[in-house]
LUMBAPA-554024 format. One record per residue (C-alpha): residue in one letter; x, z, y. Coordinates in nm, 3 decimals. Each point is the difference from the previous one (the first is absolute). Layout:
VEXMAR  resn       px       pz       py
VEXMAR     A        X        Z        Y
...
This chain:
VEXMAR  resn       px       pz       py
VEXMAR     X    0.000    0.000    0.000
VEXMAR     X    0.102   -0.051    0.362
VEXMAR     X   -0.003    0.371    0.074
VEXMAR     X    0.253    0.059   -0.280
VEXMAR     X    0.238   -0.255    0.152
VEXMAR     X   -0.042    0.157    0.340
VEXMAR     X    0.071    0.339   -0.153
VEXMAR     X    0.342   -0.125   -0.111
VEXMAR     X    0.080   -0.106    0.356
VEXMAR     X   -0.113    0.330    0.147
VEXMAR     X    0.208    0.184   -0.259
VEXMAR     X    0.308   -0.160    0.156
VEXMAR     X   -0.109    0.132    0.338
VEXMAR     X   -0.062    0.347   -0.145
VEXMAR     X    0.353    0.003   -0.141
VEXMAR     X    0.152   -0.105    0.335
VEXMAR     X   -0.200    0.264    0.184
VEXMAR     X    0.097    0.271   -0.248
VEXMAR     X    0.370   -0.084    0.022
VEXMAR     X    0.001   -0.028    0.380
VEXMAR     X   -0.190    0.325    0.063
VEXMAR     X    0.203    0.199   -0.254
VEXMAR     X    0.193    0.284    0.172
VEXMAR     X    0.329   -0.116   -0.154
VEXMAR     X   -0.044   -0.346    0.151
VEXMAR     X   -0.083    0.142    0.342
VEXMAR     X    0.309    0.224   -0.005
VEXMAR     X    0.224   -0.290   -0.098
VEXMAR     X   -0.143   -0.223    0.271
VEXMAR     X    0.055    0.274    0.259
VEXMAR     X    0.361    0.038   -0.116
VEXMAR     X    0.056   -0.377    0.026
VEXMAR     X   -0.132    0.001    0.359
VEXMAR     X    0.236    0.286    0.088
VEXMAR     X    0.302   -0.189   -0.136
VEXMAR     X   -0.107   -0.320    0.176
VEXMAR     X   -0.022    0.194    0.327
VEXMAR     X    0.348    0.151   -0.043
VEXMAR     X    0.144   -0.336   -0.104
VEXMAR     X   -0.158   -0.167    0.304
VEXMAR     X    0.156    0.261    0.230
VEXMAR     X    0.340   -0.059   -0.160
VEXMAR     X   -0.031   -0.379    0.035
VEXMAR     X   -0.096    0.029    0.369
VEXMAR     X    0.297    0.226    0.066
VEXMAR     X    0.238   -0.235   -0.181
VEXMAR     X   -0.145   -0.294    0.192
VEXMAR     X    0.055    0.176    0.331
VEXMAR     X    0.365    0.047   -0.097
VEXMAR     X    0.035   -0.362   -0.116
VEXMAR     X    0.071    0.088   -0.364
VEXMAR     X   -0.274   -0.202   -0.167
VEXMAR     X    0.046   -0.351   -0.141
VEXMAR     X   -0.133   -0.273    0.234
VEXMAR     X   -0.296   -0.091   -0.222
VEXMAR     X   -0.114    0.362   -0.031
VEXMAR     X    0.073    0.073    0.366
VEXMAR     X   -0.236   -0.281    0.102
VEXMAR     X   -0.286    0.181   -0.175
VEXMAR     X    0.086    0.350    0.121
VEXMAR     X   -0.113    0.126    0.343
VEXMAR     X    0.214    0.210    0.232
VEXMAR     X   -0.260    0.269    0.068
VEXMAR     X   -0.011    0.306   -0.227
VEXMAR     X   -0.370    0.029    0.074
VEXMAR     X   -0.053   -0.314   -0.212
VEXMAR     X    0.068    0.215   -0.308
VEXMAR     X   -0.295    0.223    0.093
VEXMAR     X   -0.222   -0.304    0.046
VEXMAR     X    0.110   -0.132   -0.341
VEXMAR     X   -0.086    0.329   -0.172
VEXMAR     X   -0.342    0.014    0.164
VEXMAR     X   -0.062   -0.364   -0.095
VEXMAR     X    0.065    0.086   -0.364
VEXMAR     X   -0.230    0.303    0.022
VEXMAR     X   -0.271   -0.218    0.156
VEXMAR     X    0.040   -0.254   -0.280
VEXMAR     X   -0.049    0.276   -0.256
VEXMAR     X   -0.313    0.117    0.179
VEXMAR     X   -0.140   -0.354   -0.006
VEXMAR     X    0.069   -0.007   -0.373
VEXMAR     X   -0.201    0.318   -0.032
VEXMAR     X   -0.279   -0.154    0.207
VEXMAR     X   -0.019   -0.303   -0.229
VEXMAR     X   -0.010    0.219   -0.310
VEXMAR     X   -0.263    0.230    0.152
VEXMAR     X   -0.249   -0.287    0.042
VEXMAR     X   -0.115    0.046   -0.360
VEXMAR     X   -0.073    0.372    0.040
VEXMAR     X   -0.247    0.039    0.283
VEXMAR     X   -0.081   -0.130    0.344
VEXMAR     X    0.054    0.345    0.149
VEXMAR     X    0.348    0.038   -0.144
VEXMAR     X    0.103   -0.351    0.106
VEXMAR     X   -0.127    0.061    0.353
VEXMAR     X    0.183    0.332    0.020
VEXMAR     X    0.316   -0.180   -0.110
VEXMAR     X   -0.044   -0.246    0.285
VEXMAR     X   -0.013    0.291    0.245
VEXMAR     X    0.333    0.121   -0.138
VEXMAR     X    0.157   -0.345    0.024
VEXMAR     X   -0.123   -0.047    0.356
VEXMAR     X    0.158    0.331    0.105
VEXMAR     X    0.328   -0.103   -0.165
VEXMAR     X   -0.008   -0.338    0.175
VEXMAR     X   -0.031    0.169    0.339
VEXMAR     X    0.291    0.231   -0.084
VEXMAR     X    0.202   -0.302   -0.115
VEXMAR     X   -0.075   -0.171    0.332
VEXMAR     X    0.130    0.307    0.180
VEXMAR     X    0.330   -0.014   -0.190
VEXMAR     X    0.017   -0.376    0.057
VEXMAR     X    0.013    0.070    0.374
VEXMAR     X    0.314    0.206   -0.056
VEXMAR     X    0.191   -0.317   -0.085
VEXMAR     X   -0.030   -0.108    0.365
VEXMAR     X    0.180    0.315    0.118
VEXMAR     X    0.373    0.018    0.046
VEXMAR     X    0.227    0.234   -0.192
VEXMAR     X    0.043    0.279    0.094
VEXMAR     X   -0.366    0.027    0.098
VEXMAR     X   -0.061    0.003    0.373
VEXMAR     X   -0.332   -0.007    0.189
VEXMAR     X    0.154   -0.113    0.328
VEXMAR     X   -0.159   -0.323    0.118
VEXMAR     X   -0.167   -0.066   -0.336
VEXMAR     X   -0.329    0.189   -0.005
VEXMAR     X   -0.219   -0.273   -0.157
VEXMAR     X    0.116    0.063   -0.361
VEXMAR     X   -0.048    0.375    0.050
VEXMAR     X   -0.358   -0.056    0.120
VEXMAR     X   -0.072   -0.229   -0.297
VEXMAR     X    0.144    0.258   -0.240
VEXMAR     X   -0.221    0.272    0.151
VEXMAR     X   -0.312   -0.220   -0.014
VEXMAR     X    0.065   -0.097   -0.366
VEXMAR     X    0.066    0.363   -0.094
VEXMAR     X   -0.322    0.122    0.165
VEXMAR     X   -0.192   -0.285   -0.162
VEXMAR     X    0.136    0.094   -0.344
VEXMAR     X   -0.098    0.363    0.061
VEXMAR     X   -0.356   -0.102    0.094
VEXMAR     X   -0.032   -0.220   -0.308
VEXMAR     X    0.125    0.287   -0.216
VEXMAR     X   -0.263    0.230    0.154
VEXMAR     X   -0.269   -0.261   -0.075
VEXMAR     X    0.130   -0.016   -0.359
VEXMAR     X   -0.052    0.374   -0.034
VEXMAR     X   -0.353   -0.024    0.141
VEXMAR     X   -0.082   -0.295   -0.224
VEXMAR     X    0.106    0.176   -0.319
VEXMAR     X   -0.204    0.305    0.095
VEXMAR     X   -0.308   -0.202    0.086
VEXMAR     X   -0.011   -0.247   -0.285
VEXMAR     X   -0.256    0.054   -0.276
VEXMAR     X   -0.069   -0.195   -0.315
VEXMAR     X   -0.266   -0.270    0.020
VEXMAR     X   -0.125   -0.083   -0.349
VEXMAR     X   -0.137   -0.348    0.063
VEXMAR     X    0.076   -0.118   -0.357
VEXMAR     X   -0.201    0.197   -0.252
VEXMAR     X    0.066   -0.159   -0.341
VEXMAR     X    0.338    0.057   -0.172
VEXMAR     X    0.022   -0.362   -0.116
VEXMAR     X   -0.038   -0.140    0.351
VEXMAR     X    0.248    0.254    0.132
VEXMAR     X    0.251   -0.107   -0.266
VEXMAR     X   -0.040   -0.368    0.088
VEXMAR     X    0.039    0.080    0.369
VEXMAR     X    0.324    0.191   -0.060
VEXMAR     X    0.136   -0.274   -0.227
VEXMAR     X   -0.065   -0.262    0.269
VEXMAR     X    0.182    0.209    0.259
VEXMAR     X    0.294    0.045   -0.238
VEXMAR     X    0.032   -0.376   -0.039
VEXMAR     X    0.000   -0.037    0.378
VEXMAR     X    0.262    0.273    0.036
VEXMAR     X    0.218   -0.162   -0.267
VEXMAR     X   -0.015   -0.330    0.190
VEXMAR     X    0.101    0.177    0.324
VEXMAR     X    0.282    0.172   -0.188
VEXMAR     X    0.142   -0.338   -0.107
VEXMAR     X   -0.038   -0.145    0.352
VEXMAR     X    0.175    0.306    0.147
VEXMAR     X    0.305   -0.042   -0.221
VEXMAR     X    0.017   -0.376    0.057
VEXMAR     X   -0.010    0.046    0.378
VEXMAR     X    0.259    0.280   -0.016
VEXMAR     X    0.236   -0.208   -0.214
VEXMAR     X   -0.039   -0.300    0.232
VEXMAR     X    0.066    0.216    0.307
VEXMAR     X    0.317    0.150   -0.153
VEXMAR     X    0.122   -0.347   -0.097
VEXMAR     X   -0.054   -0.129    0.355
VEXMAR     X    0.187    0.298    0.144
VEXMAR     X    0.299   -0.048   -0.230
VEXMAR     X    0.025   -0.377    0.051
VEXMAR     X   -0.086   -0.032    0.369
VEXMAR     X    0.048    0.351    0.141
VEXMAR     X   -0.362    0.024    0.105
VEXMAR     X   -0.324    0.059   -0.184
VEXMAR     X   -0.360   -0.096    0.048
VEXMAR     X   -0.268    0.238    0.126
VEXMAR     X   -0.048    0.171   -0.336
VEXMAR     X   -0.236    0.276    0.109
VEXMAR     X   -0.208   -0.233    0.217
VEXMAR     X   -0.035   -0.238   -0.296
VEXMAR     X   -0.090    0.266   -0.255
VEXMAR     X   -0.253    0.153    0.238
VEXMAR     X   -0.160   -0.341    0.052
VEXMAR     X   -0.033   -0.025   -0.377
VEXMAR     X   -0.154    0.348   -0.005
VEXMAR     X   -0.261   -0.110    0.256
VEXMAR     X   -0.123   -0.266   -0.239
VEXMAR     X    0.010    0.251   -0.286
VEXMAR     X   -0.220    0.235    0.204
VEXMAR     X   -0.259   -0.274    0.039
VEXMAR     X    0.027   -0.067   -0.374
VEXMAR     X   -0.066    0.368   -0.068
VEXMAR     X   -0.318   -0.015    0.208
VEXMAR     X   -0.120   -0.305   -0.193
VEXMAR     X    0.088    0.169   -0.332
VEXMAR     X   -0.186    0.315    0.104
VEXMAR     X   -0.298   -0.212    0.106
VEXMAR     X   -0.049   -0.099   -0.363
VEXMAR     X   -0.002    0.356   -0.130
VEXMAR     X   -0.138    0.183    0.307
VEXMAR     X   -0.255   -0.233    0.165
VEXMAR     X   -0.183    0.272    0.197
VEXMAR     X    0.011   -0.011    0.379
VEXMAR     X    0.170    0.339    0.035
VEXMAR     X    0.281   -0.096   -0.238
VEXMAR     X    0.054   -0.338    0.167
VEXMAR     X   -0.001    0.160    0.346
VEXMAR     X    0.251    0.266   -0.106
VEXMAR     X    0.238   -0.245   -0.167
VEXMAR     X   -0.023   -0.254    0.283
VEXMAR     X    0.057    0.274    0.257
VEXMAR     X    0.311    0.112   -0.183
VEXMAR     X    0.130   -0.357    0.003
VEXMAR     X   -0.053   -0.021    0.378
VEXMAR     X    0.207    0.316    0.041
VEXMAR     X    0.282   -0.126   -0.220
VEXMAR     X   -0.010   -0.335    0.183
VEXMAR     X    0.062    0.185    0.327
VEXMAR     X    0.291    0.175   -0.167
VEXMAR     X    0.149   -0.335   -0.102
VEXMAR     X   -0.047   -0.145    0.350
VEXMAR     X    0.184    0.299    0.145
VEXMAR     X    0.318   -0.123   -0.173
VEXMAR     X    0.018   -0.314    0.215
VEXMAR     X   -0.084    0.173    0.329
VEXMAR     X    0.283    0.086    0.242
VEXMAR     X    0.077    0.357    0.099
VEXMAR     X   -0.191    0.206    0.113
VEXMAR     X   -0.307   -0.196   -0.113
VEXMAR     X    0.099    0.031   -0.365
VEXMAR     X   -0.045    0.377    0.025
VEXMAR     X   -0.325   -0.035    0.194
VEXMAR     X   -0.152   -0.238   -0.256
VEXMAR     X    0.124    0.216   -0.289
VEXMAR     X   -0.156    0.317    0.137
VEXMAR     X   -0.322   -0.189    0.080
VEXMAR     X   -0.019   -0.127   -0.359
VEXMAR     X    0.062    0.349   -0.138
VEXMAR     X   -0.267    0.157    0.222
VEXMAR     X   -0.247   -0.274   -0.098
VEXMAR     X    0.053    0.068   -0.371
VEXMAR     X   -0.037    0.375    0.047
VEXMAR     X   -0.324   -0.054    0.196
VEXMAR     X   -0.130   -0.242   -0.264
VEXMAR     X    0.076    0.250   -0.278
VEXMAR     X   -0.175    0.280    0.189
VEXMAR     X   -0.311   -0.213    0.058
VEXMAR     X   -0.013   -0.103   -0.367
VEXMAR     X    0.023    0.363   -0.108
VEXMAR     X   -0.261    0.146    0.233
VEXMAR     X   -0.245   -0.285    0.042
VEXMAR     X    0.012   -0.239   -0.295
VEXMAR     X    0.086    0.229   -0.291
VEXMAR     X   -0.244    0.276    0.105
VEXMAR     X   -0.335   -0.053   -0.177
VEXMAR     X   -0.312    0.021    0.214
VEXMAR     X   -0.200    0.321   -0.004
VEXMAR     X   -0.308    0.003   -0.221
VEXMAR     X   -0.309    0.225    0.021
VEXMAR     X    0.133    0.183    0.301
VEXMAR     X    0.317    0.105   -0.181
VEXMAR     X    0.337   -0.025    0.164
VEXMAR     X    0.224   -0.284   -0.103
VEXMAR     X    0.298    0.124   -0.192
VEXMAR     X    0.340   -0.145    0.055
VEXMAR     X    0.170   -0.142   -0.308
VEXMAR     X    0.249    0.234   -0.165
VEXMAR     X    0.369   -0.051    0.065
VEXMAR     X    0.197   -0.144   -0.287
VEXMAR     X    0.350    0.130    0.047
VEXMAR     X    0.289   -0.153   -0.187
VEXMAR     X    0.372    0.068    0.036
VEXMAR     X    0.122    0.154    0.324
VEXMAR     X    0.200   -0.220    0.232
VEXMAR     X    0.226    0.092    0.290
VEXMAR     X   -0.290   -0.003    0.245
VEXMAR     X   -0.301    0.106   -0.199
VEXMAR     X   -0.180   -0.097   -0.314
VEXMAR     X    0.008   -0.343   -0.153
VEXMAR     X   -0.311   -0.127   -0.172
VEXMAR     X   -0.063   -0.264   -0.259
VEXMAR     X   -0.282   -0.248    0.034
VEXMAR     X   -0.082   -0.359   -0.072
């Protein structure tokens, strides 16, 4: 049967997700990033002293702050990997992951501004990078606060009632996530190849986020098949609008990137609050008060409680 063949494909995704989210894998990846950061610092220092071979010196910057940007770029790539793998779990978890990535992007933008400063750091006559760093830092803090509010507000919405339909819905999302996983690695490999051969890479994050925009629309269309009710469609479409604003914030110049990011985060928090207290609350019957749905608390996150839903 077709579902048996699809099960074999989703088993591959389950194995990838299990290996990637294993604590041993996460510790090893963190150790690799640390060594890459230290190696980048050493290469920059050697390049400043003229001790690198010409081919390697052409690829190595002269600013030590570039090593910080490289480390944060690797961390951001790992977070995007986690976002892709979280698509199969629940909409709430995937959206929370996007909050985390958005905050990291703003912090990365702040460190990127450091590369325009001279060494040793001096603020004399060069206040624009300092202002941009402050704006990006405040924007990241606001997004982090919205992440905390979102995880406290979110409640499960059981729009899919039958186990069979829920299984098919999850399997479809796993196939989508596996496709994004392959695209992510192909784009990353192509970007690394371009950097090694030409000394410059393409806009990797802009490209992968454009791909994620189309995947968000695909998720809405997939959910439409399994959750055709108006409330479910409105919730899922509203979430896509919020994530679309997050994506558009990447291409906006400073300080508008922070403004759009915070606006998107506030919109998603407001949408979640309205869904909880207006849509999910059943109407009162026979003069009785409407009861709010119980909270379904899962594992605790850094900001609050993380829930699992379809």
